[in-house]
KEZAZA-595823 format. One record per residue (C-alpha): residue number from 1; residue in one letter; z, y negated, x negated. Coordinates in steps of 0.5 Angstrom, whole numbers, plus 500, padded with zeros to 3 digits. Example, Ala and Ser with C-alpha at 12.3 -4.5 7.8 and 13.67 -1.06 7.14 Angstrom:
<firo><seq>1</seq><type>a</type><up>516</up><north>509</north><east>475</east></firo>
<firo><seq>2</seq><type>s</type><up>514</up><north>502</north><east>473</east></firo>
This chain:
<firo><seq>1</seq><type>m</type><up>279</up><north>361</north><east>359</east></firo>
<firo><seq>2</seq><type>f</type><up>272</up><north>360</north><east>358</east></firo>
<firo><seq>3</seq><type>n</type><up>271</up><north>356</north><east>352</east></firo>
<firo><seq>4</seq><type>p</type><up>264</up><north>356</north><east>348</east></firo>
<firo><seq>5</seq><type>l</type><up>266</up><north>351</north><east>343</east></firo>
<firo><seq>6</seq><type>v</type><up>270</up><north>356</north><east>339</east></firo>
<firo><seq>7</seq><type>s</type><up>268</up><north>356</north><east>332</east></firo>
<firo><seq>8</seq><type>f</type><up>266</up><north>363</north><east>328</east></firo>
<firo><seq>9</seq><type>k</type><up>263</up><north>365</north><east>322</east></firo>
<firo><seq>10</seq><type>s</type><up>257</up><north>369</north><east>323</east></firo>
<firo><seq>11</seq><type>l</type><up>255</up><north>375</north><east>318</east></firo>
<firo><seq>12</seq><type>e</type><up>247</up><north>376</north><east>319</east></firo>
<firo><seq>13</seq><type>g</type><up>244</up><north>382</north><east>315</east></firo>
<firo><seq>14</seq><type>h</type><up>243</up><north>388</north><east>320</east></firo>
<firo><seq>15</seq><type>e</type><up>236</up><north>390</north><east>323</east></firo>
<firo><seq>16</seq><type>g</type><up>239</up><north>394</north><east>329</east></firo>
<firo><seq>17</seq><type>e</type><up>245</up><north>393</north><east>334</east></firo>
<firo><seq>18</seq><type>v</type><up>252</up><north>393</north><east>330</east></firo>
<firo><seq>19</seq><type>k</type><up>255</up><north>399</north><east>333</east></firo>
<firo><seq>20</seq><type>c</type><up>262</up><north>399</north><east>329</east></firo>
<firo><seq>21</seq><type>l</type><up>266</up><north>395</north><east>324</east></firo>
<firo><seq>22</seq><type>t</type><up>273</up><north>395</north><east>321</east></firo>
<firo><seq>23</seq><type>f</type><up>277</up><north>391</north><east>316</east></firo>
<firo><seq>24</seq><type>s</type><up>279</up><north>393</north><east>309</east></firo>
<firo><seq>25</seq><type>q</type><up>286</up><north>394</north><east>308</east></firo>
<firo><seq>26</seq><type>d</type><up>287</up><north>387</north><east>304</east></firo>
<firo><seq>27</seq><type>g</type><up>282</up><north>384</north><east>309</east></firo>
<firo><seq>28</seq><type>k</type><up>277</up><north>382</north><east>304</east></firo>
<firo><seq>29</seq><type>f</type><up>272</up><north>386</north><east>306</east></firo>
<firo><seq>30</seq><type>l</type><up>269</up><north>388</north><east>313</east></firo>
<firo><seq>31</seq><type>a</type><up>264</up><north>394</north><east>314</east></firo>
<firo><seq>32</seq><type>s</type><up>259</up><north>395</north><east>319</east></firo>
<firo><seq>33</seq><type>g</type><up>254</up><north>400</north><east>322</east></firo>
<firo><seq>34</seq><type>d</type><up>248</up><north>399</north><east>326</east></firo>
<firo><seq>35</seq><type>n</type><up>243</up><north>403</north><east>330</east></firo>
<firo><seq>36</seq><type>e</type><up>238</up><north>403</north><east>324</east></firo>
<firo><seq>37</seq><type>l</type><up>242</up><north>408</north><east>319</east></firo>
<firo><seq>38</seq><type>t</type><up>245</up><north>402</north><east>316</east></firo>
<firo><seq>39</seq><type>v</type><up>252</up><north>400</north><east>313</east></firo>
<firo><seq>40</seq><type>i</type><up>253</up><north>394</north><east>311</east></firo>
<firo><seq>41</seq><type>v</type><up>260</up><north>392</north><east>307</east></firo>
<firo><seq>42</seq><type>w</type><up>261</up><north>384</north><east>307</east></firo>
<firo><seq>43</seq><type>d</type><up>265</up><north>380</north><east>302</east></firo>
<firo><seq>44</seq><type>w</type><up>266</up><north>376</north><east>308</east></firo>
<firo><seq>45</seq><type>q</type><up>269</up><north>370</north><east>306</east></firo>
<firo><seq>46</seq><type>k</type><up>264</up><north>369</north><east>300</east></firo>
<firo><seq>47</seq><type>n</type><up>258</up><north>371</north><east>304</east></firo>
<firo><seq>48</seq><type>q</type><up>256</up><north>377</north><east>299</east></firo>
<firo><seq>49</seq><type>k</type><up>254</up><north>384</north><east>302</east></firo>
<firo><seq>50</seq><type>f</type><up>251</up><north>390</north><east>300</east></firo>
<firo><seq>51</seq><type>i</type><up>248</up><north>396</north><east>304</east></firo>
<firo><seq>52</seq><type>l</type><up>249</up><north>403</north><east>304</east></firo>
<firo><seq>53</seq><type>q</type><up>244</up><north>407</north><east>306</east></firo>
<firo><seq>54</seq><type>g</type><up>244</up><north>415</north><east>307</east></firo>
<firo><seq>55</seq><type>h</type><up>245</up><north>417</north><east>314</east></firo>
<firo><seq>56</seq><type>e</type><up>238</up><north>420</north><east>317</east></firo>
<firo><seq>57</seq><type>k</type><up>234</up><north>420</north><east>323</east></firo>
<firo><seq>58</seq><type>a</type><up>237</up><north>425</north><east>328</east></firo>
<firo><seq>59</seq><type>g</type><up>231</up><north>424</north><east>333</east></firo>
<firo><seq>60</seq><type>w</type><up>226</up><north>418</north><east>335</east></firo>
<firo><seq>61</seq><type>w</type><up>232</up><north>414</north><east>338</east></firo>
<firo><seq>62</seq><type>d</type><up>238</up><north>417</north><east>334</east></firo>
<firo><seq>63</seq><type>k</type><up>239</up><north>413</north><east>328</east></firo>
<firo><seq>64</seq><type>g</type><up>246</up><north>410</north><east>330</east></firo>
<firo><seq>65</seq><type>v</type><up>252</up><north>409</north><east>325</east></firo>
<firo><seq>66</seq><type>n</type><up>257</up><north>410</north><east>330</east></firo>
<firo><seq>67</seq><type>s</type><up>264</up><north>409</north><east>326</east></firo>
<firo><seq>68</seq><type>v</type><up>266</up><north>406</north><east>319</east></firo>
<firo><seq>69</seq><type>a</type><up>273</up><north>407</north><east>316</east></firo>
<firo><seq>70</seq><type>f</type><up>276</up><north>404</north><east>309</east></firo>
<firo><seq>71</seq><type>s</type><up>280</up><north>409</north><east>305</east></firo>
<firo><seq>72</seq><type>p</type><up>287</up><north>405</north><east>304</east></firo>
<firo><seq>73</seq><type>c</type><up>286</up><north>405</north><east>297</east></firo>
<firo><seq>74</seq><type>q</type><up>279</up><north>402</north><east>298</east></firo>
<firo><seq>75</seq><type>g</type><up>276</up><north>407</north><east>293</east></firo>
<firo><seq>76</seq><type>f</type><up>272</up><north>409</north><east>299</east></firo>
<firo><seq>77</seq><type>l</type><up>269</up><north>408</north><east>306</east></firo>
<firo><seq>78</seq><type>v</type><up>267</up><north>413</north><east>311</east></firo>
<firo><seq>79</seq><type>s</type><up>261</up><north>413</north><east>316</east></firo>
<firo><seq>80</seq><type>g</type><up>260</up><north>418</north><east>322</east></firo>
<firo><seq>81</seq><type>g</type><up>253</up><north>418</north><east>325</east></firo>
<firo><seq>82</seq><type>d</type><up>248</up><north>421</north><east>330</east></firo>
<firo><seq>83</seq><type>d</type><up>245</up><north>426</north><east>324</east></firo>
<firo><seq>84</seq><type>q</type><up>252</up><north>430</north><east>325</east></firo>
<firo><seq>85</seq><type>t</type><up>255</up><north>428</north><east>319</east></firo>
<firo><seq>86</seq><type>l</type><up>260</up><north>424</north><east>315</east></firo>
<firo><seq>87</seq><type>r</type><up>258</up><north>420</north><east>309</east></firo>
<firo><seq>88</seq><type>i</type><up>263</up><north>418</north><east>304</east></firo>
<firo><seq>89</seq><type>w</type><up>261</up><north>412</north><east>300</east></firo>
<firo><seq>90</seq><type>s</type><up>264</up><north>410</north><east>293</east></firo>
<firo><seq>91</seq><type>l</type><up>266</up><north>402</north><east>294</east></firo>
<firo><seq>92</seq><type>e</type><up>265</up><north>401</north><east>286</east></firo>
<firo><seq>93</seq><type>t</type><up>259</up><north>405</north><east>285</east></firo>
<firo><seq>94</seq><type>k</type><up>256</up><north>403</north><east>292</east></firo>
<firo><seq>95</seq><type>e</type><up>253</up><north>410</north><east>292</east></firo>
<firo><seq>96</seq><type>l</type><up>254</up><north>416</north><east>296</east></firo>
<firo><seq>97</seq><type>i</type><up>259</up><north>421</north><east>294</east></firo>
<firo><seq>98</seq><type>s</type><up>259</up><north>426</north><east>299</east></firo>
<firo><seq>99</seq><type>t</type><up>256</up><north>429</north><east>306</east></firo>
<firo><seq>100</seq><type>l</type><up>261</up><north>433</north><east>310</east></firo>
<firo><seq>101</seq><type>t</type><up>257</up><north>437</north><east>315</east></firo>
<firo><seq>102</seq><type>g</type><up>260</up><north>442</north><east>321</east></firo>
<firo><seq>103</seq><type>h</type><up>260</up><north>438</north><east>327</east></firo>
<firo><seq>104</seq><type>q</type><up>254</up><north>441</north><east>332</east></firo>
<firo><seq>105</seq><type>d</type><up>253</up><north>434</north><east>335</east></firo>
<firo><seq>106</seq><type>k</type><up>253</up><north>427</north><east>334</east></firo>
<firo><seq>107</seq><type>v</type><up>259</up><north>424</north><east>330</east></firo>
<firo><seq>108</seq><type>t</type><up>262</up><north>418</north><east>334</east></firo>
<firo><seq>109</seq><type>a</type><up>268</up><north>416</north><east>331</east></firo>
<firo><seq>110</seq><type>v</type><up>272</up><north>417</north><east>324</east></firo>
<firo><seq>111</seq><type>a</type><up>279</up><north>415</north><east>321</east></firo>
<firo><seq>112</seq><type>v</type><up>282</up><north>416</north><east>315</east></firo>
<firo><seq>113</seq><type>h</type><up>289</up><north>418</north><east>314</east></firo>
<firo><seq>114</seq><type>p</type><up>294</up><north>413</north><east>311</east></firo>
<firo><seq>115</seq><type>d</type><up>295</up><north>417</north><east>305</east></firo>
<firo><seq>116</seq><type>g</type><up>288</up><north>417</north><east>304</east></firo>
<firo><seq>117</seq><type>e</type><up>287</up><north>424</north><east>303</east></firo>
<firo><seq>118</seq><type>i</type><up>285</up><north>427</north><east>310</east></firo>
<firo><seq>119</seq><type>i</type><up>279</up><north>424</north><east>315</east></firo>
<firo><seq>120</seq><type>a</type><up>279</up><north>425</north><east>322</east></firo>
<firo><seq>121</seq><type>s</type><up>272</up><north>425</north><east>326</east></firo>
<firo><seq>122</seq><type>g</type><up>270</up><north>426</north><east>333</east></firo>
<firo><seq>123</seq><type>s</type><up>264</up><north>428</north><east>336</east></firo>
<firo><seq>124</seq><type>e</type><up>260</up><north>429</north><east>342</east></firo>
<firo><seq>125</seq><type>d</type><up>261</up><north>437</north><east>341</east></firo>
<firo><seq>126</seq><type>k</type><up>267</up><north>436</north><east>344</east></firo>
<firo><seq>127</seq><type>t</type><up>272</up><north>437</north><east>338</east></firo>
<firo><seq>128</seq><type>v</type><up>276</up><north>433</north><east>333</east></firo>
<firo><seq>129</seq><type>k</type><up>276</up><north>435</north><east>326</east></firo>
<firo><seq>130</seq><type>i</type><up>280</up><north>434</north><east>320</east></firo>
<firo><seq>131</seq><type>w</type><up>277</up><north>434</north><east>313</east></firo>
<firo><seq>132</seq><type>s</type><up>280</up><north>434</north><east>306</east></firo>
<firo><seq>133</seq><type>v</type><up>277</up><north>428</north><east>302</east></firo>
<firo><seq>134</seq><type>k</type><up>278</up><north>432</north><east>296</east></firo>
<firo><seq>135</seq><type>t</type><up>274</up><north>438</north><east>297</east></firo>
<firo><seq>136</seq><type>g</type><up>270</up><north>436</north><east>303</east></firo>
<firo><seq>137</seq><type>e</type><up>273</up><north>442</north><east>307</east></firo>
<firo><seq>138</seq><type>i</type><up>275</up><north>442</north><east>314</east></firo>
<firo><seq>139</seq><type>l</type><up>282</up><north>443</north><east>315</east></firo>
<firo><seq>140</seq><type>a</type><up>283</up><north>444</north><east>322</east></firo>
<firo><seq>141</seq><type>t</type><up>278</up><north>443</north><east>328</east></firo>
<firo><seq>142</seq><type>l</type><up>282</up><north>441</north><east>334</east></firo>
<firo><seq>143</seq><type>q</type><up>280</up><north>443</north><east>341</east></firo>
<firo><seq>144</seq><type>g</type><up>283</up><north>440</north><east>348</east></firo>
<firo><seq>145</seq><type>h</type><up>277</up><north>435</north><east>350</east></firo>
<firo><seq>146</seq><type>s</type><up>273</up><north>438</north><east>356</east></firo>
<firo><seq>147</seq><type>d</type><up>267</up><north>433</north><east>354</east></firo>
<firo><seq>148</seq><type>k</type><up>265</up><north>429</north><east>348</east></firo>
<firo><seq>149</seq><type>v</type><up>270</up><north>426</north><east>344</east></firo>
<firo><seq>150</seq><type>l</type><up>268</up><north>418</north><east>343</east></firo>
<firo><seq>151</seq><type>t</type><up>274</up><north>415</north><east>339</east></firo>
<firo><seq>152</seq><type>v</type><up>280</up><north>417</north><east>334</east></firo>
<firo><seq>153</seq><type>k</type><up>285</up><north>414</north><east>331</east></firo>
<firo><seq>154</seq><type>f</type><up>291</up><north>415</north><east>326</east></firo>
<firo><seq>155</seq><type>s</type><up>298</up><north>412</north><east>327</east></firo>
<firo><seq>156</seq><type>q</type><up>300</up><north>407</north><east>322</east></firo>
<firo><seq>157</seq><type>n</type><up>306</up><north>412</north><east>320</east></firo>
<firo><seq>158</seq><type>g</type><up>300</up><north>418</north><east>319</east></firo>
<firo><seq>159</seq><type>q</type><up>304</up><north>423</north><east>324</east></firo>
<firo><seq>160</seq><type>l</type><up>300</up><north>422</north><east>330</east></firo>
<firo><seq>161</seq><type>l</type><up>292</up><north>422</north><east>331</east></firo>
<firo><seq>162</seq><type>a</type><up>290</up><north>420</north><east>338</east></firo>
<firo><seq>163</seq><type>s</type><up>283</up><north>422</north><east>341</east></firo>
<firo><seq>164</seq><type>g</type><up>279</up><north>420</north><east>347</east></firo>
<firo><seq>165</seq><type>g</type><up>275</up><north>424</north><east>351</east></firo>
<firo><seq>166</seq><type>g</type><up>268</up><north>421</north><east>354</east></firo>
<firo><seq>167</seq><type>e</type><up>264</up><north>422</north><east>361</east></firo>
<firo><seq>168</seq><type>n</type><up>268</up><north>427</north><east>365</east></firo>
<firo><seq>169</seq><type>d</type><up>274</up><north>428</north><east>360</east></firo>
<firo><seq>170</seq><type>k</type><up>277</up><north>421</north><east>361</east></firo>
<firo><seq>171</seq><type>t</type><up>284</up><north>423</north><east>357</east></firo>
<firo><seq>172</seq><type>v</type><up>287</up><north>421</north><east>351</east></firo>
<firo><seq>173</seq><type>i</type><up>290</up><north>427</north><east>347</east></firo>
<firo><seq>174</seq><type>i</type><up>296</up><north>425</north><east>342</east></firo>
<firo><seq>175</seq><type>w</type><up>296</up><north>430</north><east>337</east></firo>
<firo><seq>176</seq><type>n</type><up>302</up><north>431</north><east>332</east></firo>
<firo><seq>177</seq><type>l</type><up>299</up><north>434</north><east>326</east></firo>
<firo><seq>178</seq><type>g</type><up>306</up><north>436</north><east>323</east></firo>
<firo><seq>179</seq><type>e</type><up>308</up><north>439</north><east>329</east></firo>
<firo><seq>180</seq><type>k</type><up>302</up><north>442</north><east>331</east></firo>
<firo><seq>181</seq><type>s</type><up>303</up><north>440</north><east>338</east></firo>
<firo><seq>182</seq><type>s</type><up>300</up><north>435</north><east>343</east></firo>
<firo><seq>183</seq><type>i</type><up>300</up><north>431</north><east>349</east></firo>
<firo><seq>184</seq><type>t</type><up>295</up><north>429</north><east>354</east></firo>
<firo><seq>185</seq><type>l</type><up>295</up><north>422</north><east>357</east></firo>
<firo><seq>186</seq><type>k</type><up>291</up><north>422</north><east>364</east></firo>
<firo><seq>187</seq><type>g</type><up>290</up><north>415</north><east>368</east></firo>
<firo><seq>188</seq><type>h</type><up>283</up><north>413</north><east>367</east></firo>
<firo><seq>189</seq><type>s</type><up>279</up><north>413</north><east>373</east></firo>
<firo><seq>190</seq><type>d</type><up>276</up><north>419</north><east>377</east></firo>
<firo><seq>191</seq><type>w</type><up>269</up><north>415</north><east>376</east></firo>
<firo><seq>192</seq><type>f</type><up>266</up><north>413</north><east>369</east></firo>
<firo><seq>193</seq><type>g</type><up>273</up><north>414</north><east>366</east></firo>
<firo><seq>194</seq><type>g</type><up>271</up><north>416</north><east>359</east></firo>
<firo><seq>195</seq><type>i</type><up>275</up><north>413</north><east>354</east></firo>
<firo><seq>196</seq><type>l</type><up>271</up><north>409</north><east>349</east></firo>
<firo><seq>197</seq><type>s</type><up>277</up><north>406</north><east>344</east></firo>
<firo><seq>198</seq><type>v</type><up>284</up><north>407</north><east>342</east></firo>
<firo><seq>199</seq><type>d</type><up>289</up><north>404</north><east>338</east></firo>
<firo><seq>200</seq><type>f</type><up>296</up><north>405</north><east>336</east></firo>
<firo><seq>201</seq><type>g</type><up>301</up><north>399</north><east>336</east></firo>
<firo><seq>202</seq><type>s</type><up>304</up><north>398</north><east>328</east></firo>
<firo><seq>203</seq><type>n</type><up>311</up><north>400</north><east>331</east></firo>
<firo><seq>204</seq><type>n</type><up>308</up><north>407</north><east>333</east></firo>
<firo><seq>205</seq><type>k</type><up>311</up><north>407</north><east>340</east></firo>
<firo><seq>206</seq><type>f</type><up>305</up><north>405</north><east>344</east></firo>
<firo><seq>207</seq><type>l</type><up>298</up><north>406</north><east>344</east></firo>
<firo><seq>208</seq><type>a</type><up>292</up><north>402</north><east>348</east></firo>
<firo><seq>209</seq><type>s</type><up>286</up><north>405</north><east>351</east></firo>
<firo><seq>210</seq><type>g</type><up>279</up><north>402</north><east>353</east></firo>
<firo><seq>211</seq><type>s</type><up>275</up><north>405</north><east>358</east></firo>
<firo><seq>212</seq><type>k</type><up>268</up><north>405</north><east>362</east></firo>
<firo><seq>213</seq><type>d</type><up>273</up><north>404</north><east>368</east></firo>
<firo><seq>214</seq><type>k</type><up>273</up><north>397</north><east>366</east></firo>
<firo><seq>215</seq><type>t</type><up>281</up><north>397</north><east>364</east></firo>
<firo><seq>216</seq><type>i</type><up>285</up><north>398</north><east>358</east></firo>
<firo><seq>217</seq><type>k</type><up>291</up><north>402</north><east>359</east></firo>
<firo><seq>218</seq><type>i</type><up>298</up><north>401</north><east>355</east></firo>
<firo><seq>219</seq><type>w</type><up>302</up><north>408</north><east>354</east></firo>
<firo><seq>220</seq><type>d</type><up>309</up><north>409</north><east>352</east></firo>
<firo><seq>221</seq><type>i</type><up>308</up><north>415</north><east>346</east></firo>
<firo><seq>222</seq><type>k</type><up>314</up><north>418</north><east>347</east></firo>
<firo><seq>223</seq><type>a</type><up>315</up><north>418</north><east>354</east></firo>
<firo><seq>224</seq><type>g</type><up>307</up><north>420</north><east>355</east></firo>
<firo><seq>225</seq><type>t</type><up>307</up><north>415</north><east>361</east></firo>
<firo><seq>226</seq><type>e</type><up>303</up><north>409</north><east>362</east></firo>
<firo><seq>227</seq><type>v</type><up>306</up><north>402</north><east>362</east></firo>
<firo><seq>228</seq><type>k</type><up>301</up><north>397</north><east>364</east></firo>
<firo><seq>229</seq><type>t</type><up>294</up><north>396</north><east>366</east></firo>
<firo><seq>230</seq><type>l</type><up>290</up><north>390</north><east>364</east></firo>
<firo><seq>231</seq><type>s</type><up>284</up><north>389</north><east>368</east></firo>
<firo><seq>232</seq><type>e</type><up>280</up><north>383</north><east>367</east></firo>
<firo><seq>233</seq><type>h</type><up>273</up><north>386</north><east>364</east></firo>
<firo><seq>234</seq><type>s</type><up>268</up><north>387</north><east>369</east></firo>
<firo><seq>235</seq><type>d</type><up>264</up><north>392</north><east>365</east></firo>
<firo><seq>236</seq><type>h</type><up>265</up><north>398</north><east>360</east></firo>
<firo><seq>237</seq><type>i</type><up>271</up><north>396</north><east>355</east></firo>
<firo><seq>238</seq><type>n</type><up>268</up><north>399</north><east>348</east></firo>
<firo><seq>239</seq><type>s</type><up>273</up><north>397</north><east>343</east></firo>
<firo><seq>240</seq><type>v</type><up>281</up><north>395</north><east>343</east></firo>
<firo><seq>241</seq><type>s</type><up>285</up><north>393</north><east>337</east></firo>
<firo><seq>242</seq><type>v</type><up>292</up><north>391</north><east>337</east></firo>
<firo><seq>243</seq><type>s</type><up>295</up><north>386</north><east>333</east></firo>
<firo><seq>244</seq><type>p</type><up>299</up><north>388</north><east>327</east></firo>
<firo><seq>245</seq><type>n</type><up>305</up><north>384</north><east>330</east></firo>
<firo><seq>246</seq><type>n</type><up>304</up><north>388</north><east>337</east></firo>
<firo><seq>247</seq><type>q</type><up>304</up><north>382</north><east>341</east></firo>
<firo><seq>248</seq><type>l</type><up>296</up><north>381</north><east>342</east></firo>
<firo><seq>249</seq><type>l</type><up>290</up><north>385</north><east>344</east></firo>
<firo><seq>250</seq><type>a</type><up>283</up><north>384</north><east>343</east></firo>
<firo><seq>251</seq><type>s</type><up>278</up><north>387</north><east>347</east></firo>
<firo><seq>252</seq><type>g</type><up>270</up><north>388</north><east>347</east></firo>
<firo><seq>253</seq><type>s</type><up>266</up><north>389</north><east>353</east></firo>
<firo><seq>254</seq><type>d</type><up>259</up><north>391</north><east>356</east></firo>
<firo><seq>255</seq><type>d</type><up>261</up><north>384</north><east>360</east></firo>
<firo><seq>256</seq><type>k</type><up>259</up><north>380</north><east>353</east></firo>
<firo><seq>257</seq><type>s</type><up>266</up><north>378</north><east>352</east></firo>
<firo><seq>258</seq><type>l</type><up>271</up><north>378</north><east>347</east></firo>
<firo><seq>259</seq><type>k</type><up>278</up><north>378</north><east>351</east></firo>
<firo><seq>260</seq><type>l</type><up>285</up><north>376</north><east>347</east></firo>
<firo><seq>261</seq><type>w</type><up>291</up><north>379</north><east>351</east></firo>
<firo><seq>262</seq><type>d</type><up>298</up><north>377</north><east>351</east></firo>
<firo><seq>263</seq><type>l</type><up>301</up><north>384</north><east>351</east></firo>
<firo><seq>264</seq><type>k</type><up>308</up><north>382</north><east>354</east></firo>
<firo><seq>265</seq><type>a</type><up>305</up><north>378</north><east>360</east></firo>
<firo><seq>266</seq><type>g</type><up>299</up><north>383</north><east>361</east></firo>
<firo><seq>267</seq><type>k</type><up>294</up><north>378</north><east>361</east></firo>
<firo><seq>268</seq><type>a</type><up>288</up><north>375</north><east>358</east></firo>
<firo><seq>269</seq><type>i</type><up>289</up><north>368</north><east>355</east></firo>
<firo><seq>270</seq><type>i</type><up>282</up><north>367</north><east>353</east></firo>
<firo><seq>271</seq><type>s</type><up>275</up><north>370</north><east>354</east></firo>
<firo><seq>272</seq><type>i</type><up>270</up><north>368</north><east>348</east></firo>
<firo><seq>273</seq><type>p</type><up>263</up><north>369</north><east>351</east></firo>
<firo><seq>274</seq><type>h</type><up>258</up><north>373</north><east>347</east></firo>
<firo><seq>275</seq><type>p</type><up>250</up><north>373</north><east>347</east></firo>
<firo><seq>276</seq><type>q</type><up>250</up><north>380</north><east>348</east></firo>
<firo><seq>277</seq><type>k</type><up>254</up><north>387</north><east>349</east></firo>
<firo><seq>278</seq><type>i</type><up>260</up><north>387</north><east>344</east></firo>
<firo><seq>279</seq><type>y</type><up>261</up><north>394</north><east>341</east></firo>
<firo><seq>280</seq><type>s</type><up>267</up><north>393</north><east>337</east></firo>
<firo><seq>281</seq><type>v</type><up>273</up><north>389</north><east>335</east></firo>
<firo><seq>282</seq><type>c</type><up>278</up><north>389</north><east>330</east></firo>
<firo><seq>283</seq><type>f</type><up>284</up><north>385</north><east>327</east></firo>
<firo><seq>284</seq><type>s</type><up>284</up><north>384</north><east>320</east></firo>
<firo><seq>285</seq><type>p</type><up>291</up><north>387</north><east>317</east></firo>
<firo><seq>286</seq><type>d</type><up>294</up><north>381</north><east>317</east></firo>
<firo><seq>287</seq><type>g</type><up>292</up><north>379</north><east>324</east></firo>
<firo><seq>288</seq><type>n</type><up>289</up><north>372</north><east>322</east></firo>
<firo><seq>289</seq><type>y</type><up>282</up><north>374</north><east>324</east></firo>
<firo><seq>290</seq><type>i</type><up>278</up><north>378</north><east>329</east></firo>
<firo><seq>291</seq><type>a</type><up>271</up><north>381</north><east>328</east></firo>
<firo><seq>292</seq><type>t</type><up>266</up><north>383</north><east>333</east></firo>
<firo><seq>293</seq><type>a</type><up>260</up><north>387</north><east>333</east></firo>
<firo><seq>294</seq><type>c</type><up>255</up><north>385</north><east>337</east></firo>
<firo><seq>295</seq><type>q</type><up>248</up><north>388</north><east>340</east></firo>
<firo><seq>296</seq><type>d</type><up>245</up><north>382</north><east>338</east></firo>
<firo><seq>297</seq><type>k</type><up>245</up><north>384</north><east>331</east></firo>
<firo><seq>298</seq><type>i</type><up>251</up><north>379</north><east>329</east></firo>
<firo><seq>299</seq><type>v</type><up>258</up><north>380</north><east>326</east></firo>
<firo><seq>300</seq><type>r</type><up>262</up><north>374</north><east>328</east></firo>
<firo><seq>301</seq><type>v</type><up>269</up><north>373</north><east>325</east></firo>
<firo><seq>302</seq><type>y</type><up>274</up><north>368</north><east>329</east></firo>
<firo><seq>303</seq><type>a</type><up>281</up><north>365</north><east>327</east></firo>
<firo><seq>304</seq><type>t</type><up>286</up><north>368</north><east>331</east></firo>
<firo><seq>305</seq><type>s</type><up>290</up><north>362</north><east>331</east></firo>
<firo><seq>306</seq><type>e</type><up>284</up><north>358</north><east>333</east></firo>
<firo><seq>307</seq><type>l</type><up>283</up><north>362</north><east>339</east></firo>
<firo><seq>308</seq><type>q</type><up>291</up><north>362</north><east>341</east></firo>
<firo><seq>309</seq><type>s</type><up>291</up><north>354</north><east>340</east></firo>
<firo><seq>310</seq><type>l</type><up>285</up><north>354</north><east>345</east></firo>
<firo><seq>311</seq><type>a</type><up>288</up><north>358</north><east>350</east></firo>
<firo><seq>312</seq><type>s</type><up>295</up><north>354</north><east>350</east></firo>
C-alpha cells in the first residue's frame, strides 16, 4: 500500500499551512485557504492563479481561512475565517462582494446550497447559520450541538444539511431544512471523538464522517444508523470526500497520509504519504482527480485512475 512513486501536480503559492480546499463545479478551478489570511483560486491545469485577501487577523495566531466553497454557477466563492466572518468573493472581478457577520466565534466551515441561493456556516460558537446570498441576512440559526461546530455539508439534492460537532459533542446532526426536523448520529468514541469532516454520497442515501477518534464512519441516512467503520488511520482524520460514483472515499489525516478506500469492501486500497499533516481532501466533480491540502503549504492533485492502478 505504501507507494512514494506516485506522480502528482504540485500547486505552490501559499505562505502558510493550507487548511482547506475545494473544486469548482466544472473541475477547472481549485480554491484553497491557508492560516495566513489568504485564499488562492487556481486554474490548476494551466498553472494560473489569483489571490483573494480580505480576512482579518483575529489574534496573534488566529489568521486562518478555515473553509472555502464555490457557488454551483461559479459566480462566487465563499470563505470562512478565524475573524468570525464569511466573505463572498466575485470570481469575475476577483473582488470582495460582501462580508457576513453574526457568528460569535471562529467560522470553521462553509457550504453553498446546490441552488446557489443560501449558504450554511459552522462556528466555534456551537451554532450553524443559514444565510441569504442575495441579502446577506441570517435566515436561521440551528442549535443542537453542545460544542464547537467543525464541519457542514449540503446533500446534493439540497434537502439535507449535515453538521459535525467537535470536542465533547462528537455527534453528526442531519438537518432536514424543508421539514425543519433533524436526526442526531452518535457513535464516534467517548474520547477525542470530535467530528472534523462530513460528506454525503451523491445518491443522498449515506454520509461519511471523519473524526479525531481516528475512524471514518459510514451512516445510513434514512435509518439513522452506522453501516461501517473504517479504521486504518493512526491519527485524527481531518477530511473525508466521497467519489461522485459512491464507490471510493478519500481521507486525509494528521498521520500524514492520503488514503483511498473501497467503500463496499470497507478497506483502504492505497495510502499516499505526505511530508506533513493533511488538512483537507476533495474529489473533483467528475471523480477523476483528488486534491490534498497539506501543512507543508502545498496543494497536490492526483489522478484517481493512477492511484487505483497502483493499488491493484
